C-alpha positions as CSV (number, residue, x, y, z in Angstrom):
1,M,68.3,126.1,134.8
2,A,71.7,124.6,134.0
3,K,71.9,120.9,133.5
4,L,73.2,118.9,136.5
5,N,76.6,118.0,135.2
6,D,77.2,121.5,133.7
7,A,76.4,123.2,137.0
8,S,78.7,120.7,138.8
9,K,81.6,121.6,136.5
10,Q,81.3,125.2,137.6
11,Q,81.1,124.1,141.3
12,L,84.1,121.9,140.8
13,K,86.2,125.0,139.8
14,H,85.3,126.6,143.2
15,R,85.9,123.3,145.0
16,I,89.4,122.8,143.8
17,S,90.4,126.3,144.8
18,D,89.4,125.6,148.4
19,I,92.4,125.9,150.7
20,Y,92.0,122.2,151.7
21,L,91.9,120.8,148.1
22,R,94.3,123.0,146.2
23,K,97.2,120.6,146.8
24,P,95.7,118.0,149.1
25,T,97.8,115.2,150.6
26,E,94.5,113.3,150.9
27,F,91.1,113.7,149.3
28,S,88.0,111.6,148.8
29,I,85.2,110.9,146.3
30,I,81.7,109.4,146.9
31,F,80.3,106.9,144.5
32,L,76.7,105.6,144.3
33,A,74.2,104.6,141.7
34,D,70.9,102.8,141.0
35,E,68.8,105.4,142.8
36,H,65.8,104.4,140.5
37,V,63.8,107.5,141.5
38,G,60.3,107.0,140.2
39,M,60.3,103.2,140.2
40,N,57.9,103.3,143.1
41,E,55.3,104.7,140.7
42,R,55.1,101.5,138.6
43,P,51.8,99.7,138.9
44,D,53.7,96.5,139.8
45,V,55.7,98.3,142.5
46,I,57.5,96.0,145.0
47,C,59.6,98.7,146.7
48,K,58.2,102.0,148.0
49,Y,61.5,103.5,149.3
50,E,63.5,104.7,146.3
51,I,63.0,108.4,146.8
52,K,63.1,108.2,150.6
53,S,66.2,106.2,150.6
54,Y,68.0,108.4,148.1
55,K,67.2,111.5,150.2
56,A,68.4,109.7,153.3
57,I,71.8,109.0,151.6
58,L,72.1,112.6,150.6
59,K,71.3,113.8,154.1
60,S,73.8,111.4,155.6
61,I,76.8,112.8,153.7
62,N,79.0,115.0,155.9
63,S,78.6,118.5,154.5
64,R,81.7,119.7,156.4
65,D,84.1,117.1,155.1
66,N,87.0,119.1,153.8
67,T,88.5,116.1,152.0
68,L,85.4,115.5,149.8
69,M,86.1,116.5,146.2
70,A,83.0,115.4,144.3
71,I,80.1,112.9,144.1
72,F,79.5,110.6,141.1
73,S,76.4,108.6,140.4
74,G,77.0,105.8,137.9
75,G,73.6,105.5,136.2
76,D,70.0,104.4,136.7
77,E,69.1,107.6,138.4
78,G,65.5,107.4,137.1
79,D,63.3,104.6,135.8
80,R,62.5,103.7,132.2
81,G,63.8,106.9,130.8
82,R,61.7,109.0,133.0
83,H,61.8,110.8,136.4
84,L,65.2,112.4,135.7
85,E,63.7,115.9,136.3
86,Q,62.6,114.7,139.7
87,F,66.0,113.1,140.4
88,V,67.8,116.4,139.5
89,A,65.4,118.4,141.6
90,I,66.1,116.3,144.7
91,T,69.8,116.4,144.0
92,N,69.8,120.2,143.5
93,N,67.9,120.8,146.6
94,F,70.7,118.9,148.4
95,M,73.5,120.7,146.6
96,N,72.1,124.2,146.9
97,N,72.4,124.2,150.7
98,K,74.7,127.2,151.3
99,S,77.0,125.1,153.5
100,Y,77.1,122.3,151.0
101,R,78.4,122.8,147.5
102,I,79.9,119.5,146.5
103,P,79.9,118.9,142.7
104,Y,77.6,116.0,141.8
105,F,77.9,114.2,138.4
106,A,75.5,111.7,137.0
107,G,76.2,109.1,134.4
108,I,74.1,106.7,132.2
109,G,72.7,103.3,133.1
110,N,70.4,100.9,131.3
111,H,67.3,102.5,132.8
112,E,68.0,105.8,131.1
113,Y,67.6,104.0,127.8
114,K,64.4,102.1,128.6
115,E,61.5,103.6,126.7
116,D,63.7,106.6,125.8
117,T,66.4,105.3,123.5
118,S,67.3,108.8,122.4
119,L,68.1,109.6,126.0
120,S,66.0,112.8,125.7
121,Q,65.5,113.2,129.4
122,Y,69.1,112.7,130.3
123,K,70.1,115.2,127.7
124,K,67.5,117.7,128.9
125,Y,68.2,117.5,132.6
126,V,71.7,116.0,133.1
127,S,74.1,116.5,130.2
128,L,74.2,116.6,126.4
129,K,77.4,114.5,126.6
130,L,76.9,110.8,127.0
131,N,80.6,110.3,128.0
132,E,82.8,112.7,129.8
133,V,86.2,113.2,131.3
134,I,86.0,115.2,134.6
135,K,89.4,116.6,135.6
136,L,89.7,117.2,139.3
137,Y,92.3,119.9,138.7
138,D,93.1,122.9,136.6
139,S,96.3,124.7,135.6
140,S,96.8,125.8,139.2
141,F,94.9,123.7,141.7
142,G,93.5,120.3,142.5
143,P,94.9,116.8,142.5
144,K,96.0,115.4,139.2
145,V,93.2,112.8,139.0
146,A,90.6,112.5,136.3
147,V,87.3,110.5,136.3
148,I,86.2,108.9,133.0
149,M,82.4,108.6,133.0
150,L,81.9,105.8,130.5
151,N,78.5,105.0,129.1
152,T,77.9,101.2,129.1
153,G,74.1,101.4,129.2
154,G,71.9,100.3,126.3
155,P,68.3,99.8,125.2
156,A,68.9,96.1,124.5
157,N,71.3,93.4,125.6
158,D,72.8,95.8,128.2
159,G,75.2,97.8,126.0
160,C,75.8,95.0,123.5
161,L,73.4,96.1,120.9
162,N,73.0,93.1,118.5
163,G,75.7,91.3,120.4
164,K,78.4,93.6,118.9
165,G,79.1,95.9,121.9
166,A,77.9,98.9,119.8
167,I,77.1,101.2,122.7
168,L,80.5,100.7,124.4
169,K,82.3,100.9,121.0
170,N,80.8,104.4,120.4
171,S,81.4,105.4,124.0
172,I,85.1,104.6,123.8
173,L,85.4,106.4,120.5
174,E,83.7,109.5,121.8
175,I,86.0,109.5,124.9
176,K,89.2,109.1,122.9
177,N,88.2,111.9,120.5
178,S,87.6,114.4,123.3
179,A,90.1,117.1,124.0
180,A,89.9,116.4,127.7
181,Y,90.9,112.8,127.3
182,K,93.8,113.6,125.0
183,A,95.1,116.2,127.5
184,V,94.8,113.7,130.4
185,V,96.6,110.8,128.7
186,K,99.3,113.2,127.5
187,D,100.2,114.2,131.0
188,E,101.7,111.1,132.6
189,A,101.3,112.5,136.1
190,V,97.6,112.3,135.9
191,K,95.9,109.2,137.5
192,I,92.6,107.9,136.1
193,I,89.4,106.6,137.6
194,I,86.8,104.8,135.4
195,D,83.2,105.0,136.5
196,M,80.7,102.9,134.4
197,H,77.4,101.3,135.1
198,M,78.0,97.7,133.8
199,P,80.6,95.6,135.6
200,P,83.4,93.9,133.6
201,R,83.5,90.1,133.3
202,M,85.4,89.0,136.3
203,N,85.6,85.8,138.4
204,K,84.1,87.6,141.4
205,F,80.9,88.3,139.4
206,K,80.4,84.8,138.0
207,G,77.0,83.3,138.7
208,N,75.4,86.7,138.5
209,P,72.7,87.2,135.8
210,P,74.4,87.4,132.4
211,S,72.8,90.8,131.8
212,H,74.5,92.2,134.8
213,V,78.1,92.2,133.3
214,L,79.5,93.3,130.0
215,C,78.8,90.9,127.2
216,P,81.9,89.2,125.6
217,N,82.3,91.7,122.7
218,A,81.9,94.7,125.0
219,E,84.4,93.1,127.4
220,A,87.0,92.8,124.7
221,L,86.5,96.5,123.8
222,F,86.8,97.6,127.4
223,K,89.9,95.5,128.0
224,N,91.6,97.1,125.0
225,F,90.6,100.5,126.3
226,V,92.1,99.8,129.7
227,N,95.3,98.5,128.1
228,D,95.5,101.6,125.9
229,I,95.4,103.9,129.0
230,G,97.9,101.7,130.8
231,K,97.1,99.8,134.0
232,N,99.6,101.8,136.0
233,R,97.6,104.9,135.2
234,I,94.3,103.7,136.6
235,L,93.7,104.1,140.3
236,F,90.5,101.9,140.3
237,I,87.3,101.2,138.4
238,V,83.8,101.8,139.9
239,T,80.8,99.9,138.6
240,H,77.2,99.4,139.6
241,H,74.0,97.8,138.2
242,N,74.1,94.5,140.2
243,H,71.8,95.2,143.1
244,I,72.3,91.9,144.8
245,F,76.1,91.9,145.0
246,I,77.4,93.1,148.4
247,Q,81.1,93.8,148.4
248,T,82.6,93.1,151.8
249,K,86.3,93.2,151.1
250,I,88.6,93.6,148.1
251,D,90.4,90.3,147.4
252,N,92.3,89.0,144.4
253,K,89.0,88.3,142.6
254,C,88.2,92.0,142.7
255,F,91.2,93.0,140.6
256,Y,90.8,93.6,136.9
257,L,93.7,92.5,134.7
258,N,95.4,91.3,137.9
259,K,96.1,94.8,139.1
260,I,93.2,97.3,139.1
261,P,90.7,97.3,142.1
262,V,87.1,97.2,141.0
263,F,84.3,98.4,143.3
264,L,80.7,97.6,142.8
265,T,78.1,99.8,144.5
266,A,74.4,99.5,143.4
267,Q,72.2,100.4,146.4
268,G,71.8,104.1,146.1
269,G,68.0,103.6,146.5
270,N,67.0,100.4,144.8
271,C,65.6,98.0,147.3
272,D,66.5,94.6,145.7
273,K,67.8,92.3,148.5
274,V,69.3,94.9,150.7
275,Y,71.3,92.8,153.1
276,S,70.5,94.1,156.6
277,S,68.5,93.2,159.7
278,D,65.7,95.2,158.2
279,K,65.6,94.3,154.5
280,R,64.1,97.6,153.5
281,S,65.9,100.0,155.8
282,K,69.5,100.2,154.9
283,Y,71.1,101.5,151.7
284,S,74.7,102.3,150.9
285,Y,77.3,104.5,149.1
286,Y,81.0,104.2,148.8
287,K,83.6,106.8,150.0
288,I,87.0,106.2,148.5
289,E,90.1,108.0,149.7
290,M,93.2,108.8,147.8
291,S,96.5,110.1,149.2
292,T,100.0,111.1,148.2
293,N,103.2,110.9,150.2
294,T,104.6,114.0,148.6
295,A,103.7,117.1,150.6
296,S,102.1,119.9,148.6
297,S,102.2,117.8,145.5
298,R,99.4,117.5,142.9
299,D,100.4,114.1,141.6
300,N,101.6,110.7,142.7
301,Y,98.2,109.8,144.1
302,K,97.3,106.3,145.1
303,L,94.3,104.5,146.5
304,K,94.3,104.6,150.3
305,N,91.0,103.4,151.7
306,A,87.5,102.5,150.5
307,Y,84.4,102.3,152.7
308,R,80.9,101.1,152.2
309,L,78.6,103.3,154.3
310,D,75.2,101.8,155.1
311,V,72.4,104.4,155.8
312,D,69.1,103.9,157.6
313,V,66.3,105.2,155.5
314,N,64.3,106.4,158.5
315,T,67.0,108.3,160.4
316,S,69.3,109.3,157.5
317,K,72.2,108.2,159.7
318,V,75.2,106.0,158.7
319,V,74.6,102.9,160.8
320,K,77.6,100.8,159.5
321,R,80.9,101.7,158.0
322,I,82.6,98.7,156.3
323,T,86.2,98.9,155.2
324,I,86.3,97.5,151.6
325,Y,89.9,98.3,150.8
C-alpha cells in the first residue's frame, strides 16, 4: 500500500484537474493536528476520546465541497512514535469513499519522535520525506499556491536538540535544497503557506509552556527562513502543538514579523482542556479560504476567511463555526 503522502500526491493531480479547481477564483484548505491516535492506550490514560474524536472530525467534513483542495495535518498523528499505521488506516478509510477523494497530507510533530527517534513508523506509513513542498498546481491547472511542510519536531527540547535548533536547521536545509522549493521561489507568482508543528515565539503565545514554542535558536533560524522567502510571498503560517490555546480572532498579536497571519489549531483529537460546555465533547479543525479578484487567473491569491469548526464527538456534526479571520 502506498504511503499516505505519496497516495495524496496522486490524488492531488486529479483534484486540481477538477472543473471547479482548475482556475478557481476561490478555494479552501483544511488544517488540523494533534490527533494523538493511540494515546488512549497508555496505562495512565486521562482521555479516552482520541480515536473517536478524530473519526468525528473526518465525518464532519463536507465531502461535496467543491472549493476544498486538500487537508493537512501538522503532526502528532500518533503517540510516542507508534500507532501511525492505525492513524493512516482510519484516514484511508475516510479518503477511499468513492464520493470523497480529497488529498490528505500528514507532517511531523514531537510525538512522532518519542521512542522512535529514527521516525521509522512515519517513514513506513506516511512518507520517506521529513520535509516537503506540496504544489497545489501543475503546468496547466490549479491555483499557484504551495504548502511547505516544515519539520519542527524533535526527540528532545522540542526541535532544539542541545539548544542549537539542530532539527529545524536540517529541515530548512532540506527544503531549500529540494527541486520543488527552488521552482516555487523562482516563480514570483506563487504564494506560499508554511505548516509546522511548533509555534514561533510571538507575544500572543507568551505565558505558554516554554516547550510549546520554538526555542530561541530555532526561532532565529525560522525568522531568517521567512525573510529569505519574502514576507509578501507568504499567505499565512499554520502551527499546532499547544492544546490549551484557543484562537478566537486574529489580532495584531497573531501576526508574525508584523505582517503574516499565524493560525494555531491543536485539537484534532487530543482532549486537553477542550473549551466547551462539555469538556470532552467538542474538537476542532480550521478551514481557510483563499481568493483572487482576477477571473480565470491562477495567481494573485490572498487570504480571504478562516474559520474554526467545532465538532461534537458523539454526532460528528459541526456545532459551532467561529470566524478567526
